[in-house]
Every structure is written in C-alpha cells, then in structure tokens.
C-alpha distance (Angstrom), angle and dihedral (degrees) to the residues before:
residue distance angle dihedral
X1 . . .
X2 3.82 . .
X3 3.82 89.2 .
X4 3.80 90.5 61.2
X5 3.79 89.9 47.6
X6 3.82 90.7 53.0
X7 3.81 90.9 49.0
X8 3.81 91.2 49.7
X9 3.82 93.5 48.5
X10 3.81 90.2 48.8
X11 3.83 88.4 51.1
X12 3.81 90.5 52.5
X13 3.79 91.5 50.1
X14 3.80 99.8 42.7
X15 3.80 103.4 30.4
X16 3.80 102.9 27.7
X17 3.80 99.5 32.2
X18 3.81 92.2 -145.9
X19 3.80 122.2 176.1
X20 3.81 121.9 -96.5
X21 3.80 91.2 -111.5
X22 3.81 91.6 54.2
X23 3.81 91.9 46.1
X24 3.82 90.3 51.2
X25 3.82 91.3 50.1
X26 3.82 92.6 50.5
X27 3.81 90.7 47.1
X28 3.82 92.4 52.4
X29 3.81 91.9 47.2
X30 3.79 93.1 51.1
X31 3.80 94.7 43.0
X32 3.79 88.4 55.4
X33 3.81 90.3 50.9
X34 3.82 93.2 46.3
X35 3.81 90.9 49.4
X36 3.80 88.6 52.2
X37 3.82 90.7 51.8
X38 3.79 89.4 50.6
X39 3.81 90.2 52.6
X40 3.80 91.6 54.2
X41 3.81 91.1 45.7
X42 3.83 98.7 -108.7
X43 3.80 113.0 139.7
X44 3.82 100.0 164.7
X45 3.82 120.9 72.3
X46 3.79 88.3 -152.2
X47 3.80 90.9 60.2
X48 3.81 94.7 60.5
X49 3.82 114.4 114.9
X50 3.84 127.2 -157.7
X51 3.83 89.2 -109.0
X52 3.81 90.1 58.4
X53 3.80 89.8 57.5
X54 3.81 92.7 44.6
X55 3.81 89.0 53.4
X56 3.81 90.2 48.9
X57 3.81 91.8 52.7
X58 3.80 88.7 47.4
X59 3.79 89.7 51.7
X60 3.80 89.8 52.8
X61 3.81 90.6 50.1
X62 3.81 92.0 50.2
X63 3.80 90.1 51.2
X64 3.81 89.7 60.0
X65 3.81 99.6 -104.1
X66 3.81 112.0 150.9
X67 3.82 121.1 -109.1
X68 3.80 89.0 -114.5
X69 3.81 92.7 55.5
X70 3.82 91.2 45.0
X71 3.80 89.5 51.0
X72 3.80 90.9 51.6
X73 3.81 91.0 51.4
X74 3.81 90.9 49.6
X75 3.81 89.9 49.4
X76 3.82 89.0 53.5
X77 3.81 91.3 50.6
X78 3.82 89.6 49.4
X79 3.81 90.5 53.0
X80 3.80 89.6 48.6
X81 3.80 92.6 53.8
X82 3.81 93.0 44.7
X83 3.80 87.1 55.6
X84 3.83 92.2 47.9
X85 3.82 90.6 49.7
X86 3.81 93.7 47.3
X87 3.82 92.0 49.7
X88 3.80 92.8 46.3
X89 3.79 96.2 -116.0
X90 3.83 92.6 122.7
X91 3.79 134.1 20.5
X92 3.80 100.1 -153.9
X93 3.81 133.7 52.1
X94 3.82 108.7 -148.0
X95 3.82 91.7 -173.7
X96 3.82 93.9 69.2
X97 3.80 92.6 81.0
X98 3.81 95.5 44.8
X99 3.82 117.0 95.7
X100 3.78 124.2 -144.8
X101 3.82 114.1 -99.6
X102 3.80 115.3 -91.2
X103 3.77 121.4 -107.0
X104 3.80 101.6 43.0
X105 3.77 96.9 118.9
X106 3.81 94.6 97.3
X107 3.79 106.9 147.4
X108 3.80 123.3 -132.2
X109 3.79 111.3 -100.6
X110 3.79 119.8 -123.3
X111 3.78 125.9 -175.1
X112 3.79 127.5 -133.6
X113 3.79 124.3 -94.7
X114 3.80 88.6 -108.6
X115 3.80 91.3 56.5
X116 3.81 91.3 46.2
X117 3.81 88.3 54.2
X118 3.82 90.6 48.8
X119 3.80 91.8 51.7
X120 3.81 94.3 44.9
X121 3.80 90.5 49.9
X122 3.82 94.9 50.7
X123 3.86 101.4 83.2
X124 3.81 118.3 87.3
X125 3.80 100.2 -124.7
X126 3.82 92.4 -167.3
X127 3.80 87.9 75.6
X128 3.83 124.2 66.9
X129 3.80 94.2 -123.6
X130 3.79 91.7 45.3
X131 3.81 90.9 50.9
X132 3.81 89.6 49.0
X133 3.81 91.6 50.5
X134 3.81 92.4 46.9
X135 3.82 90.0 51.5
X136 3.82 91.6 48.7
X137 3.80 94.0 49.6
X138 3.80 92.7 46.3
X139 3.80 91.6 48.4
X140 3.80 93.6 46.2
X141 3.80 93.3 50.8
X142 3.83 92.2 42.8
X143 3.81 95.2 52.1
X144 3.82 108.5 24.1
X145 3.81 91.1 -131.7
X146 3.77 120.9 171.9
X147 3.80 110.9 -109.7
X148 3.81 90.9 -114.4
X149 3.81 88.4 55.3
X150 3.80 92.3 48.5
X151 3.81 96.9 51.2
X152 3.82 92.6 43.9
X153 3.82 94.2 54.4
X154 3.79 115.3 125.6
X155 3.79 123.2 -150.5
X156 3.80 89.5 -111.0
X157 3.81 92.1 55.2
X158 3.80 92.0 70.0
X159 3.81 123.3 72.3
X160 3.79 106.0 -171.4
X161 3.81 94.8 174.4
X162 3.80 92.9 60.6
X163 3.80 95.1 29.0
X164 3.79 107.1 -121.2
X165 3.80 141.0 99.0
X166 3.79 135.2 -151.5
X167 3.80 112.4 -122.5
X168 3.79 125.3 -165.0
X169 3.79 108.9 -149.9
X170 3.78 137.3 176.5
X171 3.78 112.9 -28.2
X172 3.83 89.4 16.8
X173 3.81 89.6 -76.9
X174 3.80 113.7 165.2
X175 3.78 124.6 -138.1
X176 3.80 135.5 169.6
X177 3.81 115.4 -127.1
X178 3.81 125.0 -171.6
X179 3.81 119.2 -124.3
X180 3.79 120.7 -142.5
X181 3.80 122.2 -125.4
X182 3.81 95.1 -107.2
X183 3.80 92.6 52.2
X184 3.82 90.8 47.0
X185 3.81 90.5 54.9
X186 3.80 95.1 49.2
X187 3.81 96.4 43.2
X188 3.81 90.1 49.6
X189 3.83 89.9 48.8
X190 3.80 90.1 50.7
X191 3.82 93.5 49.1
X192 3.81 93.2 47.8
X193 3.80 99.6 40.9
X194 3.80 111.3 21.5
X195 3.79 114.6 19.7
X196 3.81 95.9 70.7
X197 3.82 89.3 51.4
X198 3.81 91.5 53.8
X199 3.80 99.9 35.4
X200 3.80 106.7 79.2
X201 3.79 106.5 -162.9
X202 3.79 125.3 -23.3
X203 3.79 119.1 -17.4
X204 3.78 130.4 155.6
X205 3.83 92.4 -158.0
X206 3.78 114.0 111.7
X207 3.80 94.8 -149.7
X208 3.80 118.2 38.0
X209 3.80 137.2 178.6
X210 3.81 126.9 -123.0
X211 3.79 90.2 -76.5
X212 3.78 93.8 53.7
X213 3.79 93.0 -108.3
X214 3.79 126.4 125.2
X215 3.79 117.8 -86.3
X216 3.79 120.8 -108.8
X217 3.80 124.5 -134.9
X218 3.79 88.6 -112.8
X219 3.79 90.3 51.7
X220 3.78 91.6 52.7
X221 3.81 90.4 46.8
X222 3.83 89.6 58.0
X223 3.80 91.3 46.7
X224 3.81 96.3 53.2
X225 3.81 92.4 43.5
X226 3.80 90.0 52.7
X227 3.81 93.3 51.2
X228 3.81 92.1 46.0
X229 3.82 88.6 57.4
X230 3.80 91.1 45.5
X231 3.83 90.6 51.3
X232 3.83 88.9 49.8
X233 3.80 92.2 -122.5
X234 3.78 101.7 165.7
X235 3.81 98.9 -158.7
X236 3.79 129.2 75.8
X237 3.81 112.8 -82.8
X238 3.79 119.8 -166.7
X239 3.80 130.7 176.7
X240 3.81 88.2 -100.5
X241 3.80 92.2 55.8
X242 3.81 94.3 83.8
X243 3.82 90.8 48.1
X244 3.81 90.3 52.9
X245 3.80 90.7 45.3
X246 3.80 91.4 49.6
X247 3.82 91.1 54.3
X248 3.80 95.9 41.9
X249 3.81 95.3 47.7
X250 3.81 92.1 48.3
X251 3.82 92.0 51.9
X252 3.80 91.6 46.6
X253 3.80 88.4 57.2
X254 3.78 96.2 49.6
X255 3.81 106.7 -88.3
X256 3.81 113.8 155.5
X257 3.80 121.5 -118.1
X258 3.80 96.1 -121.4
X259 3.82 93.3 56.2
X260 3.80 90.4 45.4
X261 3.80 90.2 50.3
X262 3.81 90.5 54.9
X263 3.79 93.3 48.0
X264 3.80 93.5 47.9
X265 3.79 92.9 44.9
X266 3.81 95.8 -126.6
X267 3.80 113.2 165.8
X268 3.82 91.3 -154.3
X269 3.80 123.6 41.4
X270 3.81 89.5 -143.6
X271 3.81 86.6 73.0
X272 3.80 89.6 55.6
X273 3.79 92.3 47.4
X274 3.79 91.4 71.0
X275 3.81 86.9 77.7
X276 3.80 89.9 63.4
X277 3.81 86.1 62.6
X278 3.80 89.0 51.3
X279 3.80 92.8 54.2
X280 3.81 91.7 44.3
X281 3.80 89.8 52.4
X282 3.81 89.3 49.6
X283 3.82 91.5 51.9
X284 3.79 90.1 51.5
X285 3.80 89.6 51.5
X286 3.80 91.7 52.2
X287 3.80 92.6 46.5
X288 3.79 92.7 49.9
X289 3.78 92.8 47.4
X290 3.80 99.8 45.3
X291 3.79 108.3 24.5
X292 3.81 111.9 95.2
X293 3.81 90.4 -131.0
X294 3.79 96.6 32.4
C-alpha cells in the first residue's frame, strides 16, 4: 500500500509540480485513509469497495472533522484512484459512487469597501514597519495575491514603472498581475524610504521583518489581525479576506470571469465562479434590506 502512495507522491512532484505544502497535505490525507484500511484489514487498494470509503468519510464526520475537510480528503482519495487506474495498478475506482459530504458550499467572505478603507488606513506610515504594512495591504487588495505569493515576492518580481508584478502560484505557475496606481505609489514609497531601514544586509525579499528576513505567512496573519483590531473592525479578518474582497469588488463592478480567473491564478474557472454566488448573495441582502416588500 505504501509503495502506491510513494509512486503517487512522486507523480505529484514530477508530473504535476505541486508545492511542498500541497504535497504534504495530500500525503497526510492518504496516510489517514491507508491507516483506516489497515484497521479494517484491507491490504490491497484494489479490494476497496465504495462502502468502505463511505464508512471512512462517516468516521471522519463522527470525529468532528468539518464537511469541507472531509470533502478535501475524499478529493485526494479520488485523485489517488485516478492515478492508480491510469497507471494500470487497479481496474476499478470505488470513489466514483461516493458523493461529497453535504454542507461544503460555504462562500468566501469579503468585506465592504468601507472596511477595506479602514484596514488600509490603520498602519502608521511615518514608521518603517507601518509603511511596509501599508504597502503590503495596498498590494494585496490591488492584486488579489495569495498570502504565500505576497510574502515570497522578490524585489525583481515587481515592475512599478509599467505597473505589474510576476506572481508564482500553486505548482510554481507564473502569472502576470496588474498593480493599481495606489498600490504602485505605496510600494514605491516603502522601497525608497523604509525597506533599506528594515533590510539588514543583502536580501532579495520585497517585504522583510525587523531582522531583514522575509516574512512568513504566520507573521503576516498576526499583522493583519492586529490592524483589524486597531481599526475596530468587528468581524473576523484573515489574510485571505483581502483576496476575496478583491475578487468580489471587481465582479460587482463588471469584471469578466475569465480575466478574474487569470488574475487570481485559478487553474479551473469553476473555482472562480464561486464569486458569482458571493455577489448574488450580496444583491439579495441589498434587496431585502432596502426594498419596501423585501
């Protein structure tokens, strides 16, 4: 069983070029599934029946795992069996008859323009760290980057004269993303007036911490949470919130899905389409609140 897992992981690395974080997540998901098979005395992946997988998903549910996490694990198992089928290791795919767990249609949460303005105005730009944080927030909202993409930006990835940056997304895929005028101004200000004061010695990282080293995703998470509290924003703000807000606000103002897909770096446009549900939900909210018979 472990041999098939090793072959699958090697396939993901060599053929798919997925990131280390994604590889680790898939490995954990499949190890959990393989351990479950061992518990129920199944040692051959070809002997797994749809009911065995249904019972595994039920076991996950009973342990308190969310429907979204269970769905991700089932998706991993499906990928695993597609690989086994394609390579001729198994003839059947027991996952084809197993439905995704209910309740995974939670929509990404965006914040209003007013709240975006409150968050962007929170950093004290007279201080080097405040100017750095202002530049990061402006750039994140202007481009819709993933947080991992933001903190891994190098100075050479950003062209402020032309107004675009080069992002490296999942699977090391490159994409060009335009930068708005406001973000260009603040990033340039940060580079000219703050970065050299934070960056001790040589570093290619665009955004650095107090020690001159690149920021981590966890570090940025703490930063944005701190500013949300300072701005008295009374709803949960995560690093992904500005990415969701970027996408939602563009769609609300007439952007087309294909362009948004390219800017967000989604491999499949169906992933981007979830934001159409967000804007539809927002319209329903407005109608209910303001229509006399809403």
